[in-house]
KENU-145932 format. One record per residue (C-alpha): residue in three letters; residue number from 1; x, y, z. Coordinates in pm, 1 decimal. Layout:
% KENU-145932
+-----+-----+----------+----------+----------+
| res |   n |     east |    north |       up |
+-----+-----+----------+----------+----------+
| ALA | NUM |        X |        Y |        Z |
...
+-----+-----+----------+----------+----------+
This chain:
% KENU-145932
+-----+-----+----------+----------+----------+
| res |   n |     east |    north |       up |
+-----+-----+----------+----------+----------+
| MET |   1 |   -561.3 |  -3193.6 |   4293.2 |
| PRO |   2 |   -240.7 |  -3319.8 |   4456.1 |
| THR |   3 |     61.0 |  -3094.9 |   4409.2 |
| ALA |   4 |    265.2 |  -3385.5 |   4274.0 |
| THR |   5 |     15.8 |  -3429.5 |   3988.1 |
| ARG |   6 |     26.0 |  -3062.3 |   3896.9 |
| LYS |   7 |    403.5 |  -3067.6 |   3874.4 |
| ARG |   8 |    429.4 |  -3395.4 |   3682.9 |
| PRO |   9 |    539.9 |  -3310.2 |   3327.4 |
| LEU |  10 |    325.8 |  -3409.2 |   3035.3 |
| LYS |  11 |    445.7 |  -3669.2 |   2787.8 |
| ILE |  12 |    443.6 |  -3502.9 |   2446.9 |
| LEU |  13 |    554.2 |  -3696.2 |   2139.5 |
| THR |  14 |    747.8 |  -3533.7 |   1856.0 |
| ALA |  15 |    871.7 |  -3636.3 |   1511.4 |
| GLU |  16 |   1247.2 |  -3669.3 |   1464.1 |
| LEU |  17 |   1208.5 |  -3548.9 |   1106.3 |
| LEU |  18 |   1075.9 |  -3210.3 |   1223.5 |
| LYS |  19 |   1323.7 |  -3138.0 |   1501.3 |
| GLU |  20 |   1577.3 |  -2981.6 |   1264.2 |
| PHE |  21 |   1371.8 |  -2663.2 |   1226.7 |
| PRO |  22 |   1419.6 |  -2425.7 |   1523.2 |
| TRP |  23 |   1134.4 |  -2204.9 |   1405.3 |
| LEU |  24 |    887.1 |  -2492.9 |   1415.9 |
| LEU |  25 |    675.5 |  -2595.4 |   1712.5 |
| HIS |  26 |    490.6 |  -2927.6 |   1696.7 |
| GLY |  27 |    379.1 |  -3221.2 |   1905.4 |
| PHE |  28 |    130.9 |  -3500.2 |   1969.2 |
| SER |  29 |    -22.7 |  -3515.0 |   2315.3 |
| THR |  30 |    -78.6 |  -3832.4 |   2517.2 |
| ARG |  31 |   -314.7 |  -3907.1 |   2805.1 |
| ALA |  32 |    -40.3 |  -3883.5 |   3069.1 |
| ALA |  33 |    -74.9 |  -3631.5 |   3357.8 |
| GLY |  34 |   -325.2 |  -3344.4 |   3330.3 |
| PHE |  35 |   -624.6 |  -3244.4 |   3543.5 |
| SER |  36 |   -908.0 |  -3462.3 |   3411.3 |
| ARG |  37 |  -1048.6 |  -3745.9 |   3620.5 |
| ALA |  38 |  -1320.6 |  -3860.6 |   3380.4 |
| TYR |  39 |  -1129.3 |  -4137.8 |   3202.7 |
| GLY |  40 |   -946.4 |  -4333.1 |   3468.4 |
| GLY |  41 |   -682.0 |  -4178.6 |   3688.5 |
| THR |  42 |   -561.9 |  -3829.3 |   3607.9 |
| THR |  43 |   -542.2 |  -3761.5 |   3235.1 |
| LEU |  44 |   -470.3 |  -3490.1 |   2980.7 |
| ASN |  45 |   -804.2 |  -3479.5 |   2800.7 |
| LEU |  46 |   -786.0 |  -3189.3 |   2553.2 |
| GLY |  47 |  -1137.2 |  -3220.1 |   2410.0 |
| PHE |  48 |  -1461.3 |  -3075.6 |   2545.3 |
| THR |  49 |  -1625.3 |  -3415.2 |   2585.9 |
| ARG |  50 |  -1954.6 |  -3478.1 |   2763.7 |
| HIS |  51 |  -1796.8 |  -3685.1 |   3040.5 |
| ASP |  52 |  -1538.3 |  -3425.6 |   3146.0 |
| SER |  53 |  -1568.8 |  -3079.0 |   3298.6 |
| ARG |  54 |  -1493.0 |  -2773.6 |   3088.9 |
| ARG |  55 |  -1274.6 |  -2636.8 |   3367.2 |
| ALA |  56 |  -1051.6 |  -2945.8 |   3365.1 |
| VAL |  57 |  -1011.2 |  -2934.4 |   2987.0 |
| GLU |  58 |   -924.9 |  -2563.8 |   2993.6 |
| ARG |  59 |   -657.7 |  -2630.1 |   3255.7 |
| ASN |  60 |   -525.1 |  -2921.3 |   3049.4 |
| ARG |  61 |   -503.3 |  -2705.3 |   2737.5 |
| ALA |  62 |   -322.7 |  -2428.4 |   2925.1 |
| GLN |  63 |    -75.3 |  -2677.5 |   3071.1 |
| PHE |  64 |    -20.3 |  -2839.1 |   2731.6 |
| GLN |  65 |     45.5 |  -2504.7 |   2561.7 |
| ARG |  66 |    291.0 |  -2399.9 |   2831.3 |
| GLN |  67 |    490.1 |  -2720.5 |   2810.2 |
| ILE |  68 |    500.7 |  -2728.3 |   2432.2 |
| GLY |  69 |    612.4 |  -2363.4 |   2426.2 |
| ALA |  70 |    311.4 |  -2205.0 |   2253.8 |
| VAL |  71 |    330.2 |  -1892.3 |   2469.8 |
| GLU |  72 |    469.9 |  -1542.4 |   2431.8 |
| GLY |  73 |    571.1 |  -1428.2 |   2777.4 |
| SER |  74 |    271.6 |  -1520.7 |   2987.8 |
| ARG |  75 |     31.1 |  -1497.6 |   2694.3 |
| PRO |  76 |    -70.0 |  -1825.2 |   2523.5 |
| TRP |  77 |    -83.3 |  -1834.8 |   2147.6 |
| PRO |  78 |   -433.2 |  -1849.6 |   1999.1 |
| LEU |  79 |   -536.3 |  -2215.5 |   1980.4 |
| ILE |  80 |   -724.6 |  -2286.5 |   1657.1 |
| THR |  81 |   -946.2 |  -2594.9 |   1661.6 |
| LEU |  82 |  -1226.7 |  -2722.3 |   1440.2 |
| ARG |  83 |  -1565.0 |  -2882.9 |   1466.9 |
| GLN |  84 |  -1440.2 |  -3198.1 |   1299.1 |
| VAL |  85 |  -1682.8 |  -3374.2 |   1066.7 |
| HIS |  86 |  -1469.3 |  -3637.0 |    882.7 |
| SER |  87 |  -1453.5 |  -3416.1 |    573.9 |
| ASP |  88 |  -1195.9 |  -3282.6 |    328.3 |
| LEU |  89 |  -1259.5 |  -2919.4 |    430.9 |
| ILE |  90 |   -936.3 |  -2726.9 |    490.1 |
| HIS |  91 |   -908.3 |  -2369.4 |    622.6 |
| CYS |  92 |   -620.6 |  -2128.9 |    558.1 |
| ILE |  93 |   -567.6 |  -1929.4 |    879.4 |
| ASP |  94 |   -395.9 |  -1592.1 |    910.1 |
| SER |  95 |   -564.2 |  -1479.3 |   1233.0 |
| PRO |  96 |   -800.4 |  -1626.9 |   1493.1 |
| SER |  97 |  -1163.5 |  -1651.0 |   1385.3 |
| GLU |  98 |  -1447.6 |  -1520.8 |   1600.3 |
| HIS |  99 |  -1656.4 |  -1822.3 |   1502.0 |
| GLN | 100 |  -1602.4 |  -2197.7 |   1535.6 |
| LEU | 101 |  -1477.7 |  -2335.9 |   1205.4 |
| THR | 102 |  -1601.9 |  -2665.8 |   1064.1 |
| GLY | 103 |  -1368.1 |  -2899.9 |    879.4 |
| ASP | 104 |  -1073.1 |  -3133.2 |    922.1 |
| GLY | 105 |   -766.3 |  -2940.2 |    810.6 |
| LEU | 106 |   -586.2 |  -2617.2 |    899.7 |
| ILE | 107 |   -291.8 |  -2447.2 |    727.5 |
| THR | 108 |   -105.3 |  -2124.5 |    802.2 |
| ALA | 109 |    208.8 |  -1922.4 |    735.9 |
| SER | 110 |    133.6 |  -1682.3 |   1023.1 |
| PRO | 111 |    352.1 |  -1702.8 |   1334.7 |
| GLU | 112 |    232.9 |  -1753.4 |   1691.7 |
| ILE | 113 |    -85.2 |  -1939.1 |   1601.9 |
| LEU | 114 |   -123.6 |  -2297.1 |   1725.3 |
| LEU | 115 |   -317.2 |  -2518.4 |   1483.4 |
| ALA | 116 |   -473.9 |  -2824.2 |   1645.2 |
| ILE | 117 |   -653.3 |  -3143.1 |   1544.4 |
| GLN | 118 |   -820.6 |  -3367.6 |   1802.9 |
| THR | 119 |   -799.3 |  -3745.6 |   1779.4 |
| ALA | 120 |   -874.0 |  -4067.0 |   1967.8 |
| ASP | 121 |   -796.0 |  -4328.1 |   1696.1 |
| CYS | 122 |   -800.2 |  -4125.5 |   1373.5 |
| LEU | 123 |   -462.5 |  -4005.1 |   1248.1 |
| PRO | 124 |   -320.9 |  -3656.5 |   1307.7 |
| LEU | 125 |   -106.7 |  -3544.8 |   1011.4 |
| ILE | 126 |    138.7 |  -3255.7 |   1020.0 |
| LEU | 127 |    282.0 |  -3105.4 |    700.1 |
| VAL | 128 |    572.4 |  -2859.4 |    705.0 |
| ASP | 129 |    702.1 |  -2643.8 |    419.4 |
| PRO | 130 |   1054.8 |  -2539.7 |    527.3 |
| GLU | 131 |   1109.2 |  -2309.5 |    228.9 |
| ASN | 132 |    808.2 |  -2086.3 |    290.2 |
| ARG | 133 |    771.2 |  -2151.8 |    663.3 |
| ALA | 134 |    417.3 |  -2276.0 |    622.9 |
| VAL | 135 |    250.1 |  -2557.8 |    815.2 |
| GLY | 136 |    -66.5 |  -2763.9 |    822.7 |
| VAL | 137 |   -241.6 |  -3016.7 |   1043.1 |
| PHE | 138 |   -510.6 |  -3262.8 |    932.7 |
| HIS | 139 |   -755.9 |  -3511.5 |   1081.8 |
| ALA | 140 |   -762.1 |  -3838.6 |    884.2 |
| GLY | 141 |  -1009.4 |  -4109.2 |    973.5 |
| TRP | 142 |  -1119.6 |  -4354.1 |    706.6 |
| ARG | 143 |  -1381.8 |  -4112.8 |    570.8 |
| GLY | 144 |  -1136.9 |  -3824.4 |    539.3 |
| THR | 145 |   -880.3 |  -4057.7 |    387.2 |
| VAL | 146 |  -1125.6 |  -4176.4 |    120.8 |
| LYS | 147 |  -1189.6 |  -3807.4 |     46.9 |
| ARG | 148 |   -812.0 |  -3761.2 |      4.9 |
| ILE | 149 |   -761.8 |  -3504.3 |    279.9 |
| ALA | 150 |   -383.8 |  -3563.5 |    291.1 |
| GLU | 151 |   -351.8 |  -3513.8 |    -83.5 |
| LYS | 152 |   -576.5 |  -3208.9 |    -74.4 |
| GLY | 153 |   -375.0 |  -3070.1 |    216.9 |
| VAL | 154 |    -64.7 |  -3073.4 |     -2.1 |
| GLY | 155 |   -264.1 |  -2907.5 |   -280.4 |
| GLU | 156 |   -395.0 |  -2631.9 |    -54.1 |
| MET | 157 |    -44.2 |  -2553.5 |     69.1 |
| GLN | 158 |     69.9 |  -2531.9 |   -293.1 |
| ARG | 159 |   -217.8 |  -2299.2 |   -376.2 |
| CYS | 160 |   -187.7 |  -2072.6 |    -71.0 |
| PHE | 161 |    187.9 |  -2062.2 |    -11.4 |
| GLY | 162 |    356.4 |  -2182.1 |   -330.9 |
| THR | 163 |    471.0 |  -2496.1 |   -149.8 |
| ARG | 164 |    676.5 |  -2746.2 |   -349.6 |
| SER | 165 |    554.8 |  -3092.6 |   -256.9 |
| ARG | 166 |    900.8 |  -3251.7 |   -284.4 |
| ARG | 167 |   1020.4 |  -3018.9 |     -6.6 |
| ILE | 168 |    740.8 |  -3102.5 |    236.5 |
| LYS | 169 |    823.0 |  -3283.6 |    559.0 |
| ALA | 170 |    532.3 |  -3491.0 |    692.1 |
| ALA | 171 |    465.2 |  -3651.7 |   1029.1 |
| ILE | 172 |    185.8 |  -3900.5 |   1092.4 |
| GLY | 173 |    109.4 |  -3916.7 |   1463.2 |
| PRO | 174 |    -27.9 |  -4197.6 |   1679.3 |
| GLY | 175 |   -352.9 |  -4354.4 |   1564.1 |
| ILE | 176 |   -519.7 |  -4689.5 |   1524.4 |
| HIS | 177 |   -309.5 |  -4929.7 |   1314.9 |
| GLY | 178 |   -386.2 |  -5219.3 |   1085.7 |
| CYS | 179 |   -346.5 |  -5465.8 |   1370.6 |
| CYS | 180 |   -660.0 |  -5331.9 |   1538.6 |
| TYR | 181 |   -861.9 |  -5133.0 |   1284.4 |
| GLN | 182 |  -1138.1 |  -5373.5 |   1188.4 |
| VAL | 183 |  -1380.5 |  -5233.4 |    930.6 |
| GLY | 184 |  -1676.4 |  -5352.8 |    728.7 |
| ALA | 185 |  -1681.0 |  -5467.3 |    366.8 |
| GLU | 186 |  -1845.9 |  -5137.9 |    270.7 |
| VAL | 187 |  -1534.4 |  -4946.8 |    380.6 |
| ARG | 188 |  -1314.0 |  -5164.4 |    161.5 |
| GLU | 189 |  -1551.0 |  -5106.9 |   -130.4 |
| LYS | 190 |  -1523.9 |  -4730.4 |    -88.4 |
| PHE | 191 |  -1143.7 |  -4748.3 |    -95.9 |
| GLU | 192 |  -1152.1 |  -4978.2 |   -398.9 |
| SER | 193 |  -1363.0 |  -4721.0 |   -582.7 |
| GLN | 194 |  -1101.5 |  -4449.7 |   -520.4 |
| PHE | 195 |   -755.7 |  -4607.0 |   -512.5 |
| ALA | 196 |   -593.0 |  -4850.7 |   -754.5 |
| TYR | 197 |   -375.2 |  -4981.5 |   -470.7 |
| ALA | 198 |   -665.8 |  -5038.9 |   -229.5 |
| ALA | 199 |   -595.6 |  -5414.1 |   -208.5 |
| ASP | 200 |   -259.6 |  -5332.9 |    -44.0 |
| LEU | 201 |   -433.4 |  -5147.4 |    239.8 |
| PHE | 202 |   -645.6 |  -5435.3 |    372.0 |
| HIS | 203 |   -585.9 |  -5778.0 |    517.3 |
| GLU | 204 |   -827.0 |  -6046.3 |    631.9 |
| VAL | 205 |   -821.3 |  -6266.6 |    938.1 |
| LYS | 206 |  -1029.9 |  -6581.8 |    933.2 |
| GLU | 207 |  -1279.2 |  -6604.0 |   1217.3 |
| SER | 208 |  -1232.0 |  -6896.6 |   1453.5 |
| ASP | 209 |  -1486.5 |  -7044.4 |   1690.6 |
| ALA | 210 |  -1376.0 |  -7299.2 |   1951.9 |
| VAL | 211 |  -1730.3 |  -7436.7 |   1988.1 |
| ARG | 212 |  -1761.8 |  -7495.9 |   1611.3 |
| GLU | 213 |  -1426.0 |  -7668.6 |   1601.5 |
| LYS | 214 |  -1514.4 |  -7896.7 |   1892.8 |
| TYR | 215 |  -1873.8 |  -7975.1 |   1787.4 |
| PRO | 216 |  -1885.8 |  -7937.0 |   1405.9 |
| LEU | 217 |  -2205.0 |  -8145.8 |   1369.1 |
| LEU | 218 |  -2401.8 |  -7878.2 |   1553.2 |
| PHE | 219 |  -2336.5 |  -7636.7 |   1267.3 |
| LEU | 220 |  -2428.7 |  -7853.7 |    970.6 |
| THR | 221 |  -2646.4 |  -7681.8 |    712.0 |
| GLY | 222 |  -2840.4 |  -7797.7 |    409.3 |
| ARG | 223 |  -2602.3 |  -7613.9 |    176.0 |
| PRO | 224 |  -2283.6 |  -7772.5 |     43.9 |
| PRO | 225 |  -2024.3 |  -7827.3 |    171.4 |
| GLY | 226 |  -2245.2 |  -7875.6 |    474.7 |
| HIS | 227 |  -2110.3 |  -7616.3 |    715.2 |
| GLY | 228 |  -2177.9 |  -7245.1 |    723.2 |
| LYS | 229 |  -1864.3 |  -7033.3 |    699.6 |
| LEU | 230 |  -1777.1 |  -6764.8 |    948.4 |
| PRO | 231 |  -1704.3 |  -6431.2 |    779.2 |
| ALA | 232 |  -1345.6 |  -6308.3 |    765.6 |
| LYS | 233 |  -1250.3 |  -6000.5 |    966.1 |
| ILE | 234 |  -1127.9 |  -5710.0 |    752.0 |
| PHE | 235 |   -855.3 |  -5475.4 |    877.9 |
| LEU | 236 |   -750.4 |  -5140.9 |    727.7 |
| ASP | 237 |   -396.9 |  -4996.9 |    739.7 |
| LEU | 238 |   -488.6 |  -4630.3 |    775.2 |
| VAL | 239 |   -125.8 |  -4524.7 |    818.5 |
| GLU | 240 |    -20.0 |  -4678.8 |    488.5 |
| ALA | 241 |   -327.3 |  -4532.7 |    316.6 |
| ASN | 242 |   -221.5 |  -4181.1 |    412.9 |
| ARG | 243 |    146.4 |  -4242.7 |    344.1 |
| ARG | 244 |     63.1 |  -4360.0 |     -9.3 |
| GLN | 245 |   -159.5 |  -4057.6 |    -57.5 |
| LEU | 246 |    120.8 |  -3820.0 |     41.6 |
| VAL | 247 |    363.1 |  -3994.6 |   -193.1 |
| ASP | 248 |    110.1 |  -3969.7 |   -477.2 |
| ALA | 249 |     80.2 |  -3596.5 |   -400.8 |
| GLY | 250 |    453.9 |  -3557.4 |   -456.7 |
| VAL | 251 |    594.7 |  -3582.4 |   -103.4 |
| ALA | 252 |    921.9 |  -3777.3 |    -99.9 |
| ALA | 253 |    890.2 |  -4107.8 |     85.3 |
| LYS | 254 |   1206.2 |  -4025.9 |    284.4 |
| ASN | 255 |   1033.7 |  -3710.1 |    409.1 |
| ILE | 256 |    744.3 |  -3895.7 |    575.0 |
| GLU | 257 |    769.1 |  -4017.4 |    934.3 |
| ALA | 258 |    493.4 |  -4225.8 |   1092.0 |
| SER | 259 |    454.7 |  -4307.8 |   1459.9 |
| SER | 260 |    470.1 |  -4678.0 |   1545.2 |
| LEU | 261 |    220.6 |  -4632.3 |   1830.1 |
| CYS | 262 |   -125.9 |  -4782.7 |   1789.2 |
| THR | 263 |   -389.3 |  -4611.5 |   2003.4 |
| ALA | 264 |   -595.7 |  -4928.4 |   2044.4 |
| CYS | 265 |   -288.9 |  -5124.7 |   2158.4 |
| ARG | 266 |   -175.4 |  -4856.0 |   2403.3 |
| PRO | 267 |   -476.1 |  -4720.0 |   2598.4 |
| ASP | 268 |   -235.5 |  -4685.2 |   2891.3 |
| LEU | 269 |    -59.5 |  -4403.1 |   2704.2 |
| LEU | 270 |   -310.9 |  -4288.1 |   2442.5 |
| PHE | 271 |   -684.7 |  -4229.7 |   2420.1 |
| SER | 272 |   -865.1 |  -4484.8 |   2200.0 |
| HIS | 273 |  -1231.4 |  -4459.9 |   2106.6 |
| ARG | 274 |  -1236.8 |  -4828.4 |   2007.2 |
| ALA | 275 |  -1040.6 |  -4974.3 |   2294.8 |
| GLU | 276 |  -1242.0 |  -4771.4 |   2547.4 |
| LYS | 277 |  -1577.7 |  -4833.8 |   2377.2 |
| GLY | 278 |  -1646.8 |  -4468.9 |   2302.9 |
| ILE | 279 |  -1594.0 |  -4334.8 |   2654.0 |
| THR | 280 |  -1259.6 |  -4161.9 |   2619.8 |
| GLY | 281 |  -1082.4 |  -3827.9 |   2599.4 |
| ARG | 282 |   -915.5 |  -3654.0 |   2307.2 |
| MET | 283 |   -551.9 |  -3596.1 |   2218.1 |
| MET | 284 |   -418.1 |  -3316.2 |   2000.3 |
| GLY | 285 |   -173.5 |  -3297.1 |   1715.0 |
| VAL | 286 |    -48.1 |  -2938.9 |   1698.2 |
| VAL | 287 |    183.5 |  -2727.0 |   1487.1 |
| GLY | 288 |    288.3 |  -2362.3 |   1488.7 |
| ILE | 289 |    555.7 |  -2115.8 |   1378.1 |
| ARG | 290 |    786.2 |  -1927.0 |   1611.3 |
| THR | 291 |    881.5 |  -1567.2 |   1530.1 |
| LYS | 292 |   1215.1 |  -1539.8 |   1710.6 |
| GLN | 293 |   1409.6 |  -1812.6 |   1534.0 |
+-----+-----+----------+----------+----------+
């Protein structure tokens, strides 16, 4: 590994809304720098994927924790991750577990624990309760969103820490946006069964075919009006779906910040499962509580 690569700082994204709290540590990783060579160039893959070496990922995680400040002296904070299953399962953490937890949400009020969610198109959500110094991080793909993981995250923080939803600050990190997130009709149907505002979350783009337009007679059918129609493409605005869910849970709209970065549009900066056809690394959205602030 060239020395210049080792010294190159990582690019970590943060939410302006959360910077006012000196006791809070948070960030969203990107693919820039790191020790992995599995996904084009040298990248910061933070997930134990089958294409990358465990050693490279461990070095990436250590580098990431050092740069974000999740260390006490030379000792890194415990990094809490999940076996993510696109669920609404949320764990309240007060100390590191000896076993791998399964679910898609983590909350804590304990200091010097780094909660982490891994993503490569799905949304990472961070919730912060400034009054009780409690935090949470959540993994929201379309399945978790239909199961209301953002709303349930607010509810779990209320139950465990006495959090008042109107005081919550929320950050939605980089993920796939409505410009690129094409889904099937069955996904729209699932949202329509759960949310009265589902129609606001989808838009359609009419398919076009240059060959059909140039040679329409080739595509004549026996059914009126004589030409078969190409199906419309359906796109889901996952960011708006989770923003609406947080608002419905009582979070003030002014207290929600969403990244403008689309993972599928920016595979130069971010990992994207869709843009890279499934062969990609993982980013992390992380949050933790400092003790000395």
